[in-house]
Every structure is written in C-alpha cells, then in structure tokens.
C-alpha positions in Angstrom: -17.7 189.4 205.0 -21.1 191.1 204.7 -22.1 192.3 208.2 -25.7 191.1 207.6 -24.4 187.6 207.1 -22.8 187.7 210.5 -26.1 188.3 212.3 -26.2 185.8 215.1 -28.0 184.7 218.2 -25.8 187.1 220.1 -24.3 190.6 219.8 -21.4 190.5 217.4 -19.7 193.8 218.4 -19.2 195.3 214.9 -20.5 198.8 215.4 -19.2 201.9 217.2 -22.1 202.2 219.6 -20.3 200.3 222.3 -17.5 202.9 222.4 -20.1 205.6 222.8 -21.6 203.7 225.7 -18.2 203.4 227.4 -17.4 207.1 227.1 -20.5 208.1 229.0 -21.0 205.2 231.4 -17.8 203.4 232.3 -15.4 204.9 234.9 -11.6 204.8 234.9 -11.3 201.8 237.2 -13.7 199.7 235.1 -12.0 200.8 231.9 -8.6 199.6 233.2 -10.1 196.2 233.9 -11.6 196.0 230.5 -8.3 196.9 229.0 -6.6 194.1 230.9 -9.3 191.7 229.7 -8.6 192.9 226.2 -4.9 192.4 226.7 -4.9 188.8 228.0 -7.8 187.0 226.3 -7.9 185.8 222.8 -10.3 188.1 220.9 -13.5 186.7 219.4 -16.8 188.0 218.1 -19.8 187.9 220.5 -17.6 188.5 223.6 -14.8 190.9 222.7 -14.6 193.7 223.7 -16.5 193.0 226.9 -19.3 195.4 227.7 -18.7 195.9 231.4 -17.3 194.2 234.6 -19.6 192.3 236.9 -19.1 192.5 240.6 -22.0 190.4 241.9 -25.3 188.8 241.0 -28.4 187.8 242.9 -31.8 186.6 241.9 -32.9 188.6 238.8 -30.1 191.2 239.2 -26.5 191.8 238.3 -24.3 194.5 239.7 -21.2 196.1 238.1 -18.0 197.3 239.7 -19.5 200.8 239.9 -22.3 199.6 242.0 -25.0 199.9 239.4 -27.7 197.2 239.3 -29.4 195.8 236.2 -32.4 193.5 235.7 -30.7 190.7 233.7 -32.9 189.5 230.9 -29.9 187.7 229.3 -28.1 185.6 231.9 -26.9 183.1 229.2 -30.0 181.2 230.2 -28.3 179.7 233.2 -30.3 181.6 235.8 -33.4 179.5 235.7 -33.6 179.4 239.5 -32.1 182.9 239.9 -28.5 183.9 240.4 -26.9 182.8 243.7 -29.8 180.6 244.7 -29.3 179.8 248.3 -30.6 176.2 248.1 -28.1 175.5 245.3 -25.2 177.1 247.1 -26.0 175.1 250.3 -26.1 171.8 248.3 -22.8 172.7 246.6 -21.1 173.6 249.8 -22.2 170.4 251.5 -21.1 168.3 248.6 -17.7 170.0 248.4 -17.0 169.1 252.0 -18.0 165.4 251.5 -17.0 164.4 248.0 -15.6 167.2 245.7 -14.5 164.9 242.8 -15.3 161.4 241.5 -12.4 159.4 240.0 -13.0 157.6 236.7 -14.5 154.1 236.9 -16.3 155.1 240.1 -19.7 156.6 240.5 -21.3 158.6 243.3 -24.7 159.1 244.9 -25.5 162.6 243.5 -24.8 161.5 239.9 -27.0 158.4 240.3 -29.8 160.4 241.9 -29.7 163.0 239.2 -29.7 160.4 236.4 -32.7 158.8 238.0 -34.5 162.1 238.5 -34.0 163.1 234.9 -35.4 159.8 233.6 -38.4 160.2 235.8 -39.0 163.8 234.5 -38.3 163.2 230.8 -41.2 162.3 228.6 -41.8 158.8 227.1 -39.1 156.2 227.1 -36.1 158.6 227.5 -34.6 156.7 230.4 -30.8 156.5 229.7 -28.5 159.5 230.7 -25.0 160.6 230.2 -23.6 163.8 231.7 -21.0 166.2 230.2 -19.3 169.4 231.3 -20.9 171.5 228.5 -23.7 171.5 226.0 -21.4 171.4 223.0 -19.9 168.2 224.3 -23.4 166.7 224.9 -24.3 167.5 221.3 -21.2 165.7 220.1 -22.1 162.7 222.1 -25.6 162.7 220.6 -24.1 162.9 217.1 -21.7 160.0 217.8 -24.5 157.8 219.2 -26.7 158.5 216.2 -23.9 157.5 213.8 -23.3 154.3 215.7 -26.9 153.3 216.1 -28.0 154.0 212.5 -24.8 153.3 210.6 -25.3 156.6 208.8 -23.3 159.8 209.2 -25.5 162.3 207.5 -27.6 164.8 209.5 -30.3 167.4 208.8 -30.1 170.6 210.8 -31.3 174.2 210.5 -29.7 177.3 209.0 -29.3 180.0 211.7 -29.3 177.4 214.4 -26.8 177.2 217.3 -25.7 174.0 219.0 -22.4 175.1 220.6 -19.0 176.3 219.4 -17.0 173.0 219.0 -16.2 171.8 215.5 -18.8 169.1 215.4 -21.4 171.5 216.9 -20.8 174.3 214.4 -20.9 171.7 211.6 -24.6 171.1 212.4 -25.1 174.7 213.5 -26.1 177.3 211.0 -24.6 180.6 212.0 -22.0 182.1 209.7 -20.1 183.8 212.5 -19.1 180.4 213.7 -18.9 178.4 210.4 -17.2 180.9 208.1 -13.6 180.1 207.1 -13.3 177.3 209.6 -13.7 174.3 207.3 -13.6 171.6 206.3 -16.5 170.8 208.7 -18.1 167.4 209.3 -19.3 165.8 206.0 -22.9 165.1 205.4 -24.3 168.0 207.4 -27.3 169.0 205.3 -29.1 172.2 206.3 -32.7 173.3 205.8 -34.7 176.5 206.5 -35.9 176.8 210.1 -39.6 177.1 211.1 -39.4 181.0 211.0 -42.6 182.3 209.6 -41.3 185.8 209.6 -38.5 185.0 207.2 -39.9 182.0 205.3 -38.5 181.1 201.8 -41.9 179.8 201.0 -43.5 183.1 201.7 -45.8 181.9 204.5 -46.7 185.5 205.2 -46.1 185.4 208.9 -48.1 182.2 209.6 -46.3 178.9 209.3 -47.9 176.6 206.8 -45.6 173.7 207.6 -43.8 173.8 204.2 -40.5 173.7 206.2 -41.6 170.5 207.8 -42.5 169.0 204.4 -39.1 170.0 203.1 -37.4 168.0 205.9 -39.3 164.9 204.7 -38.3 165.7 201.1 -34.6 165.8 202.0 -34.9 162.7 204.1 -36.4 160.9 201.1 -34.0 162.2 198.6 -30.9 161.6 200.7 -32.1 158.2 201.8 -29.4 157.7 204.3 -29.7 160.4 207.0 -28.9 159.3 210.5 -30.4 162.1 212.5 -32.4 165.3 212.4 -31.0 167.7 215.0 -32.6 170.9 215.9 -33.6 173.3 218.7 -37.1 172.6 219.8 -37.6 176.3 220.0 -35.0 178.7 218.6 -33.7 181.1 221.2 -34.5 184.2 219.1 -37.3 183.0 219.7 -38.8 181.3 216.6 -41.7 179.2 217.9 -43.0 176.6 215.5 -46.6 175.5 215.7 -47.4 172.2 217.5 -48.0 170.4 214.2 -44.5 171.1 213.0 -42.7 168.8 215.3 -45.4 166.2 215.0 -44.8 166.1 211.2 -41.0 166.0 211.6 -41.3 163.2 214.2 -43.4 161.1 211.8 -41.1 161.8 208.9 -38.1 160.6 210.9 -39.9 157.4 211.8 -40.8 156.8 208.2 -37.2 157.3 206.9 -35.2 155.7 209.8 -33.7 158.9 211.1 -33.3 159.7 214.8 -34.7 162.9 216.1 -32.3 164.9 218.4 -33.7 167.9 220.1 -31.5 170.5 221.6 -33.0 172.2 224.7 -29.7 173.3 226.3 -30.9 176.9 227.0 -34.5 176.1 228.0 -34.5 173.1 230.4 -36.0 173.4 233.9 -39.1 175.4 232.9 -38.2 178.4 230.7 -40.9 177.6 228.2 -43.6 176.8 230.7 -42.7 173.1 230.9 -39.8 171.2 232.4 -38.7 170.3 228.9 -39.8 172.4 225.9 -40.8 169.3 223.9 -43.6 168.7 226.3 -45.4 171.7 224.6 -45.5 169.7 221.4 -46.8 166.3 222.5 -44.0 164.2 220.9 -41.0 162.3 222.3 -37.6 162.7 220.5 -35.0 159.9 220.4 -32.5 162.0 222.2 -32.9 165.2 224.3 -29.9 167.4 225.1 -30.1 169.8 228.1 -27.7 172.1 229.9 -27.0 175.7 231.1 -29.6 176.1 233.9 -29.1 172.4 234.8 -26.1 173.5 236.8 -28.2 175.8 239.0 -26.6 178.9 237.5 -23.2 178.0 239.0 -21.7 174.8 237.6 -21.3 173.9 233.9 -23.3 170.7 233.4 -25.2 169.2 230.5 -27.0 165.9 229.9 -27.8 163.6 227.0 -31.1 161.8 227.7 -31.8 158.9 225.3 -34.2 156.0 224.7 -33.5 152.7 226.2 -32.7 151.0 222.9 -29.9 153.5 222.2 -27.9 152.0 225.0 -25.7 150.3 222.3 -22.1 151.6 222.8 -21.1 149.5 225.8 -17.8 148.6 224.2 -17.1 152.2 222.9 -16.2 155.5 224.6 -19.2 157.7 223.9 -18.3 160.4 226.4 -15.6 159.4 228.9 -15.0 163.0 230.1 -13.0 163.7 233.3 -15.9 165.6 234.9 -18.6 163.4 233.5 -20.0 162.5 236.9 -19.0 165.6 238.9 -20.7 165.1 242.3 -20.7 168.8 243.0 -22.3 169.7 239.7 -24.9 166.9 240.1 -25.7 168.2 243.6 -26.3 171.6 242.2 -28.6 170.2 239.5 -30.6 168.2 242.0 -31.0 171.3 244.2 -32.1 173.4 241.2 -34.7 170.8 240.1 -36.0 170.5 243.7 -36.3 174.3 243.9 -38.3 174.4 240.6 -40.7 171.7 241.9 -41.0 173.0 245.5 -41.6 176.6 244.5 -44.0 175.9 241.6 -41.7 177.8 239.2 -43.2 176.4 236.1 -46.7 177.6 237.1 -45.1 181.0 237.9 -43.4 181.1 234.5 -46.7 180.5 232.7 -48.5 183.3 234.6 -45.7 185.9 234.4 -44.9 185.0 230.8 -48.4 185.7 229.7 -48.4 188.9 231.7 -45.1 190.0 230.0 -46.5 189.3 226.6 -49.6 191.3 227.2 -47.5 194.2 228.3 -45.3 194.0 225.3 -48.2 193.7 222.9 -49.5 197.0 224.4 -46.2 198.5 223.5 -46.5 197.1 220.0 -49.8 198.9 219.5 -48.1 202.1 220.8 -44.9 202.1 218.8 -44.6 201.4 215.0 -41.0 200.3 215.5 -42.2 197.0 216.9 -42.9 194.6 214.1 -43.7 191.5 216.2 -43.9 190.3 219.8 -43.7 186.5 220.4 -42.9 184.2 223.3 -43.4 181.0 225.1 -43.1 181.1 228.9 -40.2 183.4 229.7 -38.5 183.1 226.4 -39.6 186.3 224.6 -38.7 188.2 221.5 -39.5 191.7 220.3 -38.7 192.2 216.6 -38.0 195.7 215.3 -38.4 197.0 211.7 -38.0 200.4 210.2 -40.6 202.4 208.3 -39.7 200.5 205.1 -40.3 197.1 206.7 -36.5 196.4 206.9 -34.7 195.1 210.0 -34.2 198.0 212.4 -30.7 197.1 213.4 -29.4 200.5 214.4 -32.5 201.2 216.5 -32.3 197.8 218.2 -28.7 198.5 219.2 -29.7 201.9 220.5 -32.5 200.2 222.5 -29.9 197.9 224.1 -27.7 200.7 225.3 -30.5 202.9 226.4 -32.0 200.1 228.5 -28.6 199.5 230.1 -28.5 203.1 231.1 -31.9 202.6 232.7 -31.0 199.4 234.5 -32.0 196.6 232.2 -29.7 194.1 230.4 -30.7 192.0 227.4 -29.1 190.7 224.2 -29.9 191.3 220.5 -30.5 188.4 218.2 -30.1 188.5 214.4 -29.4 192.2 214.7 -33.0 193.4 215.3 -34.6 191.2 217.9 -34.6 192.1 221.6 -34.4 188.7 223.2 -35.8 188.7 226.8 -35.0 185.7 229.0 -35.0 186.8 232.7 -34.6 184.6 235.7 -37.6 182.3 236.1 -37.9 183.6 239.7 -38.5 187.2 238.5 -41.3 188.9 240.4 -44.2 190.8 238.8 -42.9 194.0 240.3 -39.5 193.4 238.6 -41.3 192.6 235.3 -43.3 195.9 235.6 -39.9 197.7 236.1 -38.6 196.1 232.9 -41.7 196.9 230.9 -41.5 200.5 232.0 -37.8 200.7 231.0 -38.6 199.4 227.5 -41.5 201.8 227.2 -39.3 204.8 228.0 -36.6 203.6 225.5 -39.2 203.1 222.7 -40.6 206.5 223.5 -37.2 208.2 223.3 -36.3 206.5 220.0 -39.7 207.2 218.5 -39.3 210.9 219.3 -35.9 211.0 217.7 -37.2 209.3 214.5 -40.2 211.7 214.2 
C-alpha cells in the first residue's frame, strides 16, 4: 500500500531512521531487551519495533534503562495528573488492601462514588454511566446503545479518525493502517471529511467555513436512517473545529433523529482547558466516552456517560465486562479527579497552554519549516511543510529523533505533525526546556536544508 495512505495518528515505523537512532543511542543491554521484545510479541505497525526500553516514570518525565531522562510529550494521553501521582498510588494501595476485585452482580463504594462524581461533572443531562476496561470497549457500548435506542444501525463518522482498535471501533474509525485488508467491517458506517481546514476538500483555505458540518446534514438527510454521528470532539492531531461546527452538527442530529456520540477518550480530565472538551463548544452530546487519563495514568479505565432517557437496555447486556466495576480502577479515577480539582489543574492548563502556543508561534516566525501551530489547552500540534508546500515528512521524523537525543519525547501524526501532549502537571520551567529543545532541533535542520 502507498505509504502516504498509511499516515496515522501515530508513528508507523516504515522508514530506516529508527535503525540509525539505535546505532548511535542504544547500548548493548537495551538492544538485547528490544530483540527479546521483537521475538515474543506479535508484530504490528505503530508499536513494532519498539523505540527504547523504559525503566521508570515520574511527573512529566520518563527514564530509559540507560538512565537517560526525557520530557514526555506523548504519554499516550494517560498522564493527565503526571506519571506516578502519589495521591493516585496511595488510593490504589489502600483499595487493594480492602477490596481488590468486585464479583459480578455486586457493586462497590468506589464504583458508585465515581459514577456519581462523573454525572455531577458532566454537562447537561448526562447522568447515566457504565464503566469499561478500555476506550475501544466503551465505544462499542455506545454503538450498541445507539442501535437499540434508535432502531437504526447506520453511523456517520470521520475519515482519519481513531476510536480504538477493535473491529467495531475501526469500522467507525477512518485510518487505513487499521482498516485496510481487515474487512468486512460493520455495515452502514458512512464516513465524511473531518473539520480540518488545512486539508479541506471544499478548499476552505485554512479557515473552516463549516461546509463539512453542512455535509453531515446532507448525508443525514439523504440516508434518512442514521442512528448516530460519532466523532472526536477535537482530533488528537490536533484539528480544532470552530465552536459553530459542533453547534451545527448538534442541531442537524436533532432534526434527523440521530444521536450524537462524542469521543473524548484521550482528553478527559482537563487536557483541553475544561474537564470535558465539549464544554469548550457549549453543546451537550447524547453520549460522551472518556478514558485514558481517567485511570490516573496507572489503571486502564473508560466510561460511557449517557442521557437519562438512554437507560433503555435493562433486559439486555450492554457491557457486562468482568472488570466493569473494578474498585481499584475506580479508586484511581476518584483520586485523579480530586487531584485535578484540588490542585486547580485546569486553570494551570489554560495558562501554560497559552504560554506554550506563544513560544511555538515565535518559532514559527523564525523557521520556514513550520507551516502551522495550533492547540487547545495542552493538546498542541506543530505542522511542518517543505519549501514547495508539501508535507515535510522526512524533516518531521528527523525532528523526533533529534529531540529524543536532547531529552524530549513526542509522537508524529499524519507523518508531518509534531503532536505535543505533556503531563498536565508540567511546570513552566519544564515547558521552557521543551521549547528550547525544539528551537535547537529546528535550527539544526534549517542549517542542513540551507
């Protein structure tokens, strides 16, 4: 398959640059561990071969087996409250000693308290909750609930989107690296262009004119029997739609009887400057799916939060997963939420996010390689293009490895976007360190291009 079609939210490991990095930066002991990993795990794009071997993580930092530390601007978006958060570890340890597991058909206090807390925090009438051990599973629950409630199986989702790696999630997802040669997928999964003004089929020239929102209504009207529109509120690249986009989509769903499911798995607990990303848009979806950071950066945990009138499957098994009400995972989530509230993390995210954007925009004015800088809170993207205006894929990959050598870890998206998502607890001093690393990398690449 054409390599460009495989461009994804993550690094797909299809070039030789990783080998070059190993030869100059990985010692013999680390290489042996990587070879063992390569021997025993099934190989897959996005995570094989592995880049390095982690030894420890704390706060905003990760440490490899050679003792080198890196500011982690990736973290799989689980590190909202920082790696190894002491409050979360304390809550987990206490819960493990009291009630480490909850048998089916029983409930437990941490699960009840977490469900209650999420309904109090969620906007509007989102006051019913179901937990799951992963975001993909929670997406599957949302799709099943939408089918049952509406009596319709069709969905509208976005090309280039990501909702998880399970078969139902990749059916509504839009990345070729997950969907290609896997079919048949779920029927009725219609796809539309995402609100990406940089790569708009309607030639919006870098500023969204909401034609993508109009097209969703067009498809809803033409199909006539769509059960749900499912999308990431903000794409993790990031692509940040204008406020009016979701307001138009919300109204279109209401007019055509489709439910609106918003996927905020990577961004919950404050990454975009609000507890839930949708709060930035002034609407309320019918269902909200969260995960990743919900488990405090330690336990896998996701949640489906739905409207009261979607509590309609009492005689069906909507989830019914073994670890659905894990008391330890719920204790971790409660501690993480309390930490976000007590430490005013969301206010910090707003301030340091603006600070980071200002610093990156200064770099944009300094280096022609930077095509665009965009972000919301601490979800930030730096898009690179070459002198002909094409995606600067090779330069982006070089940036990633040069930054690693200087002590900063981030991932690439769609081949040419540096996606920066640090721990929400990152300090201004650490942010300055990251900006200086990026500056030195851009300077070196610019000198080589000259």
